C-alpha positions as CSV (number, residue, x, y, z in Angstrom):
1,X,0.1,-0.1,-0.1
2,X,2.8,2.5,1.0
3,X,4.7,1.7,-2.6
4,X,1.2,2.4,-4.5
5,X,0.9,5.9,-2.2
6,X,4.3,6.9,-3.3
7,X,3.7,6.2,-7.2
8,X,1.0,8.0,-6.5
9,X,2.5,10.8,-5.4
10,X,5.1,10.6,-8.1
11,X,2.6,10.7,-10.7
12,X,0.3,13.6,-9.2
13,X,4.0,15.3,-8.9
14,X,5.0,14.8,-12.6
15,X,1.3,16.1,-13.5
16,X,1.7,19.6,-11.8
17,X,5.2,19.6,-13.1
18,X,4.1,19.1,-16.8
19,X,0.7,21.5,-16.1
20,X,2.9,23.9,-15.1
21,X,5.5,24.0,-17.7
22,X,3.1,23.7,-19.6
23,X,0.9,27.2,-18.2
24,X,4.4,28.9,-19.4
25,X,4.6,27.8,-22.5
26,X,1.5,29.4,-23.5
27,X,2.5,32.4,-21.7
28,X,5.4,32.9,-23.6
29,X,3.8,32.6,-26.6
30,X,1.1,35.1,-25.6
31,X,3.7,37.7,-24.5
32,X,5.8,36.5,-27.9
33,X,2.7,37.6,-29.9
34,X,1.8,40.8,-28.0
35,X,5.4,42.4,-28.5
36,X,5.0,41.0,-32.4
37,X,1.7,43.3,-32.4
38,X,3.7,46.1,-30.8
39,X,6.7,46.2,-32.2
40,X,8.3,47.3,-35.8
41,X,11.2,46.2,-38.3
42,X,14.2,44.7,-36.4
43,X,12.5,44.1,-33.8
44,X,9.9,43.0,-34.7
45,X,11.7,40.6,-36.7
46,X,13.4,39.6,-33.5
47,X,10.2,39.0,-31.6
48,X,9.1,36.7,-34.8
49,X,12.1,34.8,-34.9
50,X,11.9,34.0,-30.8
51,X,8.5,33.0,-31.5
52,X,9.7,30.7,-34.4
53,X,11.8,28.9,-32.4
54,X,9.3,28.4,-29.2
55,X,7.3,26.5,-31.7
56,X,9.7,24.8,-33.7
57,X,8.4,21.5,-35.6
58,X,5.4,22.0,-33.6
59,X,2.4,21.0,-35.7
60,X,0.0,21.6,-33.3
61,X,0.9,25.6,-32.8
62,X,1.2,26.2,-36.5
63,X,4.9,26.1,-36.5
64,X,5.0,26.1,-40.7
65,X,2.9,28.9,-40.8
66,X,4.8,30.9,-38.4
67,X,8.2,30.0,-39.6
68,X,6.8,30.7,-43.0
69,X,6.2,34.8,-42.0
70,X,9.4,35.0,-40.0
71,X,10.8,34.1,-43.7
72,X,9.1,36.8,-45.5
73,X,9.7,39.7,-42.6
74,X,13.5,38.6,-42.6
75,X,14.1,39.1,-46.3
76,X,11.9,42.3,-46.9
77,X,14.6,43.5,-44.3
78,X,17.7,41.7,-46.1
79,X,18.4,39.6,-42.8
80,X,19.2,37.0,-44.7
81,X,21.2,34.7,-42.4
82,X,17.9,34.7,-40.5
83,X,16.0,33.7,-43.8
84,X,17.9,31.2,-44.4
85,X,18.5,30.0,-41.0
86,X,14.2,29.4,-40.8
87,X,14.1,28.3,-44.7
88,X,16.4,25.6,-43.5
89,X,14.4,24.4,-40.8
90,X,11.1,24.7,-42.4
91,X,13.0,21.9,-45.4
92,X,14.0,19.8,-42.0
93,X,10.6,19.6,-40.9
94,X,9.0,18.5,-43.9
95,X,11.5,16.1,-45.1
96,X,12.6,14.5,-42.2
97,X,9.9,15.1,-39.9
98,X,6.7,15.2,-41.4
99,X,7.8,12.8,-44.2
100,X,6.5,15.8,-47.7
101,X,10.4,15.7,-48.8
102,X,8.3,17.0,-52.2
103,X,7.5,20.0,-50.3
104,X,10.7,20.2,-48.4
105,X,12.5,20.3,-51.8
106,X,10.1,22.8,-53.3
107,X,11.2,25.4,-50.9
108,X,14.6,24.7,-51.1
109,X,14.4,25.3,-54.9
110,X,12.5,28.4,-54.4
111,X,15.7,30.1,-51.9
112,X,18.7,28.4,-54.2
113,X,19.3,31.5,-56.3
114,X,19.8,33.3,-52.5
115,X,22.4,31.7,-50.9
116,X,25.2,32.6,-52.7
117,X,24.6,36.1,-51.2
118,X,24.6,34.4,-47.8
119,X,28.6,34.6,-45.9
120,X,28.0,32.3,-43.3
121,X,29.2,29.0,-44.8
122,X,27.6,27.3,-41.4
123,X,24.6,28.5,-42.9
124,X,24.6,27.5,-46.2
125,X,26.5,24.1,-45.0
126,X,22.8,23.3,-43.6
127,X,20.9,24.8,-45.9
128,X,22.7,22.4,-48.8
129,X,22.5,19.0,-46.2
130,X,18.5,19.5,-46.0
131,X,18.0,20.1,-49.6
132,X,20.2,17.2,-50.0
133,X,17.8,15.3,-47.3
134,X,14.6,16.0,-49.7
135,X,16.6,14.9,-52.9
136,X,17.0,12.0,-50.9
137,X,13.5,11.5,-50.2
138,X,12.2,11.8,-53.6
139,X,14.8,8.9,-54.5
140,X,17.0,11.5,-56.5
141,X,20.2,10.3,-55.1
142,X,22.8,11.8,-58.0
143,X,21.1,15.2,-56.5
144,X,21.3,14.2,-53.2
145,X,25.0,13.3,-53.3
146,X,25.9,17.1,-55.4
147,X,24.3,19.0,-52.4
148,X,25.6,16.5,-49.9
149,X,29.4,17.1,-51.3
150,X,28.6,21.2,-51.6
151,X,27.6,20.9,-47.8
152,X,30.9,19.5,-47.0
153,X,32.8,22.0,-48.7
154,X,30.8,24.8,-46.2
155,X,31.0,22.9,-43.4
156,X,35.5,22.5,-43.9
157,X,35.6,26.2,-45.1
158,X,33.4,27.1,-41.4
159,X,35.7,24.8,-39.9
160,X,32.5,22.8,-38.4
161,X,33.3,19.4,-37.3
162,X,29.6,19.0,-35.7
163,X,27.8,19.7,-39.2
164,X,30.8,17.4,-41.5
165,X,29.6,14.0,-39.0
166,X,25.9,15.2,-39.2
167,X,26.5,15.1,-43.6
168,X,28.8,11.7,-42.7
169,X,25.8,10.4,-41.0
170,X,23.1,11.8,-43.8
171,X,25.2,10.5,-46.2
172,X,25.9,7.0,-45.6
173,X,22.3,7.2,-44.5
174,X,21.6,7.3,-48.2
175,X,24.7,4.8,-49.4
176,X,23.0,2.2,-46.9
177,X,19.4,2.4,-48.7
178,X,21.2,2.2,-52.2
179,X,22.6,-1.1,-51.0
180,X,26.7,0.3,-50.9
181,X,27.2,-1.0,-48.0
182,X,30.9,-0.3,-48.2
183,X,30.9,3.4,-48.5
184,X,28.1,3.4,-46.1
185,X,30.3,1.7,-43.4
186,X,32.7,4.5,-43.9
187,X,30.4,7.2,-43.9
188,X,28.8,6.1,-40.7
189,X,32.3,5.5,-38.8
190,X,33.8,8.9,-39.5
191,X,30.5,10.5,-38.2
192,X,31.1,8.4,-34.7
193,X,34.4,9.4,-35.2
194,X,33.5,13.1,-35.1
195,X,30.5,12.7,-32.7
196,X,32.9,11.1,-30.4
197,X,35.5,13.5,-30.7
198,X,33.2,16.4,-30.3
199,X,31.1,14.7,-27.4
200,X,28.1,15.0,-29.7
201,X,25.6,12.3,-27.6
202,X,22.8,12.9,-29.4
203,X,24.4,12.8,-32.7
204,X,26.7,9.5,-31.3
205,X,23.5,8.0,-30.7
206,X,21.8,7.9,-33.8
207,X,25.3,7.2,-35.6
208,X,25.6,4.0,-33.4
209,X,21.9,3.1,-34.5
210,X,22.7,3.8,-38.2
211,X,25.9,1.6,-38.0
212,X,23.4,-1.3,-36.0
213,X,20.5,-0.9,-39.1
214,X,23.5,-1.7,-41.1
215,X,25.7,-4.3,-39.6
216,X,21.8,-5.9,-39.7
217,X,21.0,-5.4,-43.1
218,X,24.0,-7.5,-43.8
219,X,22.9,-10.6,-41.3
220,X,25.7,-9.3,-38.7
221,X,23.3,-9.5,-36.2
222,X,25.4,-9.8,-33.0
223,X,27.5,-6.7,-34.1
224,X,24.2,-4.9,-34.7
225,X,23.0,-5.7,-31.1
226,X,26.3,-4.6,-29.6
227,X,26.2,-1.6,-31.3
228,X,22.6,-1.1,-30.0
229,X,23.2,-1.7,-26.6
230,X,25.9,0.8,-26.2
231,X,23.7,3.3,-28.1
232,X,20.9,2.5,-25.5
233,X,22.7,2.7,-22.5
234,X,23.9,6.5,-23.6
235,X,20.1,7.2,-24.2
236,X,19.0,5.6,-21.0
237,X,22.0,7.8,-19.2
238,X,21.0,11.2,-21.3
239,X,17.6,10.5,-20.9
240,X,16.8,10.4,-24.8
241,X,13.6,8.6,-25.0
242,X,13.1,9.2,-28.6
243,X,16.2,7.4,-29.3
244,X,15.7,4.9,-27.1
245,X,12.3,3.9,-28.6
246,X,14.0,3.8,-32.0
247,X,16.3,1.4,-31.1
248,X,14.1,-0.9,-29.6
249,X,12.4,-0.8,-32.7
250,X,14.9,-1.9,-34.6
251,X,16.1,-4.3,-32.6
252,X,12.1,-5.5,-33.1
253,X,13.9,-5.1,-36.9
254,X,16.3,-7.9,-35.9
255,X,14.4,-10.1,-34.5
256,X,11.7,-10.1,-37.3
257,X,14.5,-11.1,-39.6
258,X,16.1,-14.1,-37.4
259,X,12.6,-15.2,-36.7
260,X,12.9,-14.4,-33.1
261,X,9.1,-13.7,-32.7
262,X,9.1,-13.2,-28.5
263,X,11.6,-11.1,-28.9
264,X,10.0,-8.7,-31.4
265,X,6.9,-8.6,-30.2
266,X,8.7,-7.4,-26.6
267,X,11.1,-4.8,-28.1
268,X,7.8,-3.1,-29.7
269,X,5.8,-2.9,-26.6
270,X,9.8,-1.5,-25.0
271,X,9.6,1.5,-28.2
272,X,5.8,1.9,-27.4
273,X,6.4,2.3,-23.9
274,X,10.1,4.4,-24.2
275,X,7.9,6.6,-27.4
276,X,7.2,9.8,-24.3
277,X,9.2,12.7,-26.2
278,X,7.6,15.5,-28.3
279,X,7.7,13.2,-31.3
280,X,5.3,10.8,-29.8
281,X,2.7,11.6,-32.5
282,X,5.1,11.0,-35.0
283,X,6.3,8.0,-34.1
284,X,3.7,6.6,-32.7
285,X,1.6,4.9,-36.1
286,X,5.3,3.0,-37.1
287,X,5.2,1.3,-33.3
288,X,1.2,0.8,-33.4
289,X,1.3,-0.4,-36.7
290,X,4.7,-2.6,-36.4
291,X,3.2,-4.7,-33.5
292,X,-0.6,-4.6,-34.4
293,X,1.5,-6.6,-37.6
294,X,3.6,-8.4,-35.6
295,X,0.7,-10.0,-33.3
296,X,-1.0,-10.9,-36.2
297,X,1.3,-12.9,-38.2
298,X,1.9,-14.7,-34.8
299,X,-1.9,-16.1,-34.6
300,X,-2.7,-13.1,-31.6
301,X,-5.1,-12.1,-33.5
302,X,-7.8,-11.2,-30.7
303,X,-4.5,-8.6,-28.7
304,X,-3.8,-7.0,-32.6
305,X,-7.3,-6.4,-32.9
306,X,-6.8,-4.1,-30.3
307,X,-4.8,-1.9,-31.3
308,X,-6.2,-2.4,-34.7
309,X,-9.5,-1.2,-33.2
310,X,-7.3,2.8,-32.3
311,X,-5.5,2.5,-35.7
312,X,-9.0,2.6,-37.7
313,X,-10.5,5.3,-35.2
314,X,-7.6,7.9,-36.6
315,X,-7.3,6.6,-40.6
316,X,-6.2,10.6,-41.3
317,X,-2.8,9.8,-38.8
318,X,-2.4,6.0,-39.3
319,X,-2.6,5.9,-43.3
320,X,-1.6,9.0,-44.7
321,X,1.9,10.2,-46.2
322,X,4.7,8.1,-45.3
323,X,2.7,5.6,-43.0
324,X,0.3,4.4,-45.9
325,X,3.2,1.7,-46.9
326,X,2.7,0.4,-43.1
327,X,-1.2,0.8,-42.8
328,X,-2.0,-1.1,-45.8
329,X,0.1,-3.8,-44.5
330,X,-1.6,-4.0,-41.5
331,X,-4.8,-4.5,-43.6
332,X,-3.5,-7.5,-45.3
333,X,-2.0,-9.1,-42.0
334,X,-5.2,-8.4,-40.0
335,X,-7.6,-9.6,-43.6
336,X,-5.4,-13.1,-43.6
337,X,-5.4,-13.3,-40.0
338,X,-9.6,-13.2,-39.8
339,X,-9.2,-15.5,-43.4
340,X,-10.6,-13.1,-45.5
341,X,-8.2,-14.2,-48.7
342,X,-9.5,-12.1,-51.0
343,X,-9.3,-8.8,-49.4
344,X,-5.5,-9.9,-48.4
345,X,-4.9,-10.8,-51.8
346,X,-6.1,-6.8,-53.2
347,X,-4.0,-5.2,-49.6
348,X,-1.0,-7.5,-50.9
349,X,-0.8,-6.1,-54.0
350,X,-1.6,-2.4,-53.3
351,X,1.8,-3.4,-50.5
352,X,3.7,-4.8,-53.5
353,X,2.9,-2.1,-55.8
354,X,4.3,0.8,-53.1
355,X,7.4,-1.1,-51.9
356,X,8.4,-1.5,-55.4
357,X,7.9,2.2,-55.7
358,X,10.8,2.8,-53.0
359,X,13.0,-0.1,-53.8
360,X,12.9,-1.9,-50.2
361,X,14.4,-5.1,-51.7
362,X,13.7,-7.3,-48.3
363,X,10.1,-5.8,-48.5
364,X,9.6,-6.4,-51.5
365,X,10.8,-10.0,-51.2
366,X,8.2,-10.4,-47.3
367,X,5.6,-8.9,-50.0
368,X,6.1,-11.5,-53.1
369,X,6.6,-14.3,-50.3
370,X,2.8,-12.9,-48.5
371,X,0.8,-13.0,-51.9
372,X,2.9,-16.3,-52.9
373,X,1.4,-18.3,-49.8
374,X,-2.4,-16.4,-49.9
375,X,-2.6,-17.6,-53.6
376,X,-1.6,-20.9,-52.7
377,X,-4.4,-21.1,-49.7
378,X,-7.0,-20.5,-52.5
379,X,-5.8,-23.0,-54.7
380,X,-4.4,-20.3,-57.3
381,X,-1.3,-22.4,-58.0
382,X,0.3,-20.0,-61.3
383,X,-0.1,-16.7,-59.1
384,X,1.5,-18.4,-56.2
385,X,4.6,-20.3,-58.5
386,X,4.9,-16.7,-60.5
387,X,5.4,-14.9,-56.7
388,X,7.4,-17.6,-55.3
389,X,10.1,-17.5,-58.3
390,X,9.6,-14.0,-57.8
391,X,10.6,-14.6,-53.6
392,X,14.2,-16.8,-55.1
393,X,14.9,-14.6,-57.5
394,X,15.6,-11.9,-54.7
395,X,16.7,-14.2,-52.1
396,X,19.4,-15.6,-53.7
397,X,20.5,-12.5,-54.9
398,X,24.5,-12.1,-54.7
399,X,24.8,-8.4,-54.0
400,X,24.2,-9.3,-50.5
401,X,27.4,-11.8,-50.2
402,X,29.0,-8.8,-52.0
403,X,28.4,-6.2,-49.3
404,X,29.0,-8.5,-46.5
405,X,32.5,-9.4,-47.1
406,X,33.5,-6.0,-48.1
407,X,31.9,-4.7,-44.7
408,X,33.8,-7.2,-42.5
409,X,37.0,-6.2,-44.4
410,X,36.3,-2.1,-43.4
411,X,34.7,-3.4,-39.9
412,X,38.6,-5.0,-39.7
413,X,40.3,-2.0,-41.4
414,X,38.5,0.7,-38.8
415,X,39.2,-1.6,-35.8
416,X,43.0,-0.9,-37.2
417,X,42.5,2.9,-37.5
418,X,41.2,2.9,-33.4
419,X,44.5,0.9,-32.8
420,X,46.7,3.1,-34.6
421,X,45.1,6.4,-33.1
422,X,45.3,4.9,-29.4
423,X,49.1,4.4,-30.5
424,X,49.6,7.6,-31.5
425,X,47.8,9.3,-28.5
426,X,50.1,7.3,-26.0
427,X,52.8,8.6,-28.3
428,X,51.8,12.1,-27.3
429,X,51.5,11.5,-24.2
430,X,55.2,10.8,-23.9
431,X,56.4,13.5,-25.7
432,X,54.6,15.5,-23.4
433,X,56.4,13.8,-20.0
434,X,60.2,14.6,-22.6
435,X,59.2,18.3,-22.9
436,X,58.5,19.0,-19.0
437,X,61.5,16.8,-17.9
438,X,64.1,18.8,-20.7
439,X,65.3,21.6,-18.0
440,X,66.8,18.9,-15.3
441,X,68.2,16.3,-18.2
442,X,69.3,17.8,-20.9
443,X,71.0,14.4,-21.8
444,X,67.5,12.4,-21.0
445,X,65.9,15.2,-23.8
446,X,68.5,14.5,-26.3
447,X,67.8,10.4,-25.5
448,X,64.6,10.9,-25.8
449,X,64.4,13.1,-29.4
450,X,66.5,10.3,-30.6
451,X,64.2,7.4,-29.6
452,X,60.9,9.6,-30.8
453,X,63.1,9.8,-34.2
454,X,63.5,6.0,-34.3
455,X,60.5,5.0,-33.3
456,X,58.8,7.6,-36.1
457,X,61.1,5.5,-38.7
458,X,59.7,2.5,-37.6
459,X,56.5,3.5,-37.6
460,X,56.1,4.9,-41.0
461,X,57.7,2.1,-42.2
462,X,55.1,0.1,-41.0
463,X,52.6,2.2,-42.2
464,X,53.7,1.7,-45.6
465,X,53.9,-1.8,-45.4
466,X,50.1,-1.8,-43.6
467,X,48.9,0.7,-46.4
468,X,50.5,-1.5,-48.8
469,X,48.9,-4.9,-47.3
470,X,45.7,-2.7,-47.1
471,X,45.7,-2.3,-50.7
472,X,46.8,-5.9,-51.4
473,X,43.7,-7.2,-49.1
474,X,41.6,-5.1,-51.3
475,X,42.3,-6.6,-54.5
476,X,41.7,-10.0,-52.9
477,X,38.2,-9.6,-51.3
478,X,37.3,-7.7,-54.8
479,X,38.6,-10.8,-56.6
480,X,36.9,-13.0,-53.7
481,X,33.5,-11.4,-54.3
482,X,33.9,-11.7,-57.9
483,X,34.0,-15.6,-57.5
484,X,31.7,-15.9,-55.2
485,X,29.5,-14.4,-56.9
486,X,30.0,-16.3,-60.3
487,X,29.8,-19.4,-57.6
488,X,26.2,-18.0,-56.2
489,X,25.2,-17.4,-60.1
490,X,26.1,-21.3,-60.6
491,X,24.5,-22.6,-58.3
492,X,20.8,-20.8,-58.9
493,X,21.1,-21.7,-62.4
494,X,21.6,-25.3,-61.9
495,X,18.7,-25.1,-59.1
496,X,16.7,-23.1,-61.3
497,X,17.1,-25.7,-63.9
498,X,17.0,-29.1,-62.5
499,X,14.3,-28.0,-60.1
500,X,12.1,-25.2,-61.0
501,X,12.4,-25.7,-64.7
502,X,11.8,-30.2,-64.4
503,X,8.7,-29.3,-62.1
504,X,7.0,-27.0,-65.1
505,X,8.4,-29.2,-67.7
506,X,5.9,-32.3,-65.8
507,X,3.5,-29.6,-65.3
508,X,3.2,-28.9,-69.4
509,X,3.1,-32.2,-70.2
510,X,0.2,-33.1,-67.7
511,X,-1.7,-30.1,-69.3
512,X,-1.4,-31.5,-72.8
513,X,-2.5,-35.0,-71.8
514,X,-5.8,-33.3,-70.4
515,X,-5.4,-31.0,-73.7
516,X,-5.5,-28.2,-71.0
517,X,-4.2,-25.9,-73.5
518,X,-4.1,-22.5,-71.7
519,X,-2.3,-24.3,-68.8
520,X,-0.1,-25.8,-71.0
521,X,1.1,-22.3,-72.8
522,X,1.4,-20.3,-69.7
523,X,3.6,-23.9,-68.4
524,X,5.2,-23.1,-71.5
525,X,5.9,-19.3,-71.2
526,X,7.2,-19.5,-67.2
527,X,9.2,-22.6,-68.4
528,X,10.8,-20.5,-71.2
529,X,11.3,-17.7,-68.5
530,X,13.0,-19.7,-66.2
531,X,15.6,-21.2,-68.5
532,X,16.4,-17.6,-69.7
533,X,17.0,-16.3,-65.9
534,X,18.9,-19.7,-66.1
535,X,20.7,-19.0,-69.1
536,X,22.0,-15.5,-68.0
537,X,23.0,-16.4,-64.6
538,X,25.7,-18.9,-66.1
539,X,26.2,-18.6,-69.8
540,X,26.3,-22.7,-70.5
541,X,27.2,-21.7,-74.2
542,X,31.0,-21.3,-73.2
543,X,31.7,-24.8,-72.2
544,X,29.7,-26.2,-75.7
545,X,30.7,-23.6,-78.2
546,X,33.9,-22.4,-76.4
547,X,35.0,-18.5,-75.9
548,X,34.8,-16.8,-79.6
549,X,31.9,-18.3,-80.6
550,X,29.9,-17.8,-77.0
551,X,31.0,-14.2,-77.6
552,X,29.7,-13.3,-81.1
553,X,25.9,-15.5,-79.7
554,X,26.0,-12.8,-77.1
555,X,26.3,-10.3,-79.6
556,X,23.9,-12.0,-82.2
557,X,21.5,-11.7,-79.7
558,X,22.0,-8.1,-78.3
559,X,22.0,-6.9,-81.6
560,X,18.8,-8.3,-82.1
561,X,17.0,-6.4,-79.5
562,X,18.4,-3.0,-80.0
563,X,18.2,-0.9,-83.0
564,X,21.5,-0.5,-82.5
565,X,24.3,-1.2,-85.8
566,X,26.9,-3.3,-84.3
567,X,30.5,-3.6,-85.6
568,X,32.4,-6.8,-84.9
569,X,35.5,-8.2,-85.6
570,X,36.4,-11.4,-83.5
571,X,40.0,-13.2,-83.9
572,X,39.7,-16.8,-82.7
573,X,41.1,-16.4,-78.8
574,X,39.7,-20.3,-77.8
575,X,42.3,-21.9,-75.8
576,X,43.9,-19.0,-74.6
577,X,42.5,-18.7,-71.2
578,X,41.8,-21.4,-68.9
579,X,37.6,-21.8,-67.0
580,X,38.2,-19.0,-65.0
581,X,39.3,-16.5,-67.3
582,X,37.7,-17.3,-69.7
583,X,34.1,-16.5,-67.6
584,X,35.7,-13.0,-66.6
585,X,36.1,-11.9,-70.4
586,X,33.3,-13.2,-71.3
587,X,31.5,-11.2,-68.5
588,X,33.6,-8.2,-69.1
589,X,32.0,-7.8,-72.5
590,X,28.8,-8.6,-71.2
591,X,28.9,-6.0,-68.4
592,X,30.2,-3.2,-70.8
593,X,28.3,-4.0,-73.7
594,X,25.0,-4.5,-71.7
595,X,26.0,-0.5,-69.8
596,X,26.6,1.0,-73.5
597,X,23.0,-0.1,-74.3
598,X,21.5,1.0,-71.4
599,X,23.4,4.2,-71.0
600,X,25.0,5.7,-73.6
601,X,21.5,6.1,-76.4
602,X,24.3,5.7,-79.5
603,X,23.6,5.0,-83.1
604,X,26.9,2.4,-83.6
605,X,28.7,0.1,-81.4
606,X,32.1,-0.8,-82.4
607,X,33.3,-4.5,-80.5
608,X,37.0,-5.6,-81.8
609,X,38.4,-8.2,-80.3
610,X,41.8,-8.7,-81.4
611,X,44.7,-10.8,-80.9
612,X,48.7,-10.0,-80.9
613,X,51.5,-12.0,-80.4
614,X,51.4,-11.9,-76.7
615,X,48.1,-10.2,-75.9
616,X,44.6,-10.2,-76.4
617,X,43.2,-6.5,-77.1
618,X,39.3,-5.7,-76.9
619,X,37.7,-2.7,-77.9
620,X,34.4,-1.3,-77.2
621,X,32.9,2.1,-78.7
622,X,30.0,3.7,-78.9
623,X,29.4,7.1,-80.4
624,X,26.6,7.8,-77.6
625,X,26.0,11.0,-75.2
626,X,29.6,10.0,-73.2
627,X,30.5,12.2,-69.9
628,X,33.2,14.2,-68.7
629,X,35.5,13.3,-65.6
630,X,36.3,10.0,-66.1
631,X,37.9,9.9,-62.8
632,X,35.0,10.5,-60.8
633,X,32.5,8.3,-62.5
634,X,35.0,5.2,-61.8
635,X,35.0,6.0,-58.6
636,X,31.6,6.4,-58.0
637,X,29.9,3.8,-60.9
638,X,29.8,0.0,-59.6
639,X,29.5,-1.3,-63.1
640,X,32.4,0.4,-64.1
641,X,34.5,-0.9,-60.5
642,X,33.2,-4.3,-61.8
643,X,34.9,-4.5,-65.2
644,X,38.1,-3.1,-63.8
645,X,38.4,-5.7,-61.7
646,X,37.8,-8.1,-63.9
647,X,41.1,-7.1,-66.3
648,X,42.9,-7.1,-63.1
649,X,42.0,-10.5,-62.4
650,X,43.5,-11.0,-66.0
651,X,45.9,-9.4,-64.6
652,X,45.7,-6.9,-67.9
653,X,45.2,-3.0,-68.3
654,X,42.1,-1.3,-68.6
655,X,41.2,2.5,-70.3
656,X,38.4,4.3,-70.3
657,X,38.1,7.1,-72.4
658,X,34.8,9.4,-72.6
659,X,34.3,12.9,-73.4
660,X,30.4,14.5,-73.5
661,X,28.2,14.1,-77.0
662,X,31.5,12.6,-78.3
663,X,31.3,8.9,-77.2
664,X,32.9,6.5,-74.8
665,X,35.6,3.8,-75.6
666,X,36.6,1.1,-73.3
667,X,40.4,-1.0,-74.3
668,X,41.6,-3.8,-72.0
669,X,44.5,-5.5,-72.9
670,X,45.1,-8.2,-71.4
671,X,48.5,-10.5,-71.9
672,X,48.8,-14.2,-73.0
673,X,51.2,-16.7,-72.7
């Protein structure tokens, strides 16, 4: 009884405190509104700016309209710094808080011409940063990277480390969304390093959250849990309730991936329990919808119904904007739980279409599996098999293998760099100690300087060796990734041919025996599609026809599929390469020609494969749109990195020449014995 009374007193005290704070808050707003009415010019702007800060990001207090009034009045008085500062916050509000990146981008473009007149690099950097976020929200990643780079230039000029860390974190987030796990890891680790040095706890928590998500996406669940637990401990220490709730929410996503449904539901409940910050209304729809989905998926339909009733009672909050996808997923899972298969299929199709727009491959895979299972329950085997094939195509993608192995390498590299930083810190301590004692003992000083010189030489030598070893490791990792890719392609190709292909052949024969022409035709089409996928994954013609004839057949097939004019000259290069080298050269030509067909917009394509005394020379040239700054494109293009790595594995050299509107030339020279 005493415990209950104490608890009641605490709650009562907290309630009184909150009411008192609310009363003070409303009083401040009233006072500022009165001052705004009674003032003009600079003083008027001062009170407007104060009111905007007071109601910042609060939709209920009409932050949007107050911020726009402040911006308009600041521009009227030529107070550009105040105008752009508030414009940046308004872009951030729409793009990152309300999820309306389209409106955020519109505001950014409207003020883009004004930014050059701003003298503060920190203010300009923040403006470019939120503009880049808006482009990323619209899935225009090229423009997002452009403005992240501009923001970084401004942050460097302003020596603003916190802003640099934020830019690195946001860039890493976009790369993570694109599936570029290696580059994403490097940027997020750089953000963690900066925030740790700056003692920026909140952003450090956000960065650890992002790296835990990246680890999870690549199946490093233990590493993800370690980073997340550190972030939760920090969040609890500094009472960051929003961060804690999001970390529990992400933990639930991990447990869903490893099929630990009990912990998934437990962490979703914890996320709801800790959702007590000013952003509660924004995050609650995500937490409630996901918890409803989890309960419905685990046959707790009665418990799910309790949360579902709350979701249905407020459709404007739960079914609009960025919550729409999750709302549709709730509807499909609830329909399935109630055995309403027709409604479940309709909602499943809507959900899959939404996920395809945003290219969330794991979610697309799950949506395909859901539809396959539903169609199977309704005995619609044709649609069930169609979605099941799509599910396996995504599941067996080798891109995840590439990212996981690369991420392991960069994680090791990061740990090595942390160790080197610790060594440097110890060296600094030794140097400081020698400096303090130089008056007492000159001989000790000279000896210490001598030791430091020797140590520096040794460190330099070790650093160069380490750099050389890192480069060798990177090359080996890249080659291992390509080898793993080909092995996985071969495995999937054989599985499709031996398993799915044989089953479809059997279905076709049964349909023909039963004279079901429509089913026979559909099965035949599906069989041809499976065979086409199988041939694309592994070119069996290499063993049957040889390298020269296989390349000729590849180019003939591509020539038939396009209006582009092909000019082909191929010498006989059979028996010049072993099996692995043959496959790499074939893939190099296939990927280079495919890139030209996709991107060059050319009218003619020249492919020459000429054998000299000790060299095979491959020239692929088009007269398409071309591009400038070849070095930059090679650095950021995954396709060009892949073909370059294939030529390196063949111990050859690769040259790429291109100019805007002048076409592109790719020349590979490969030595032969």
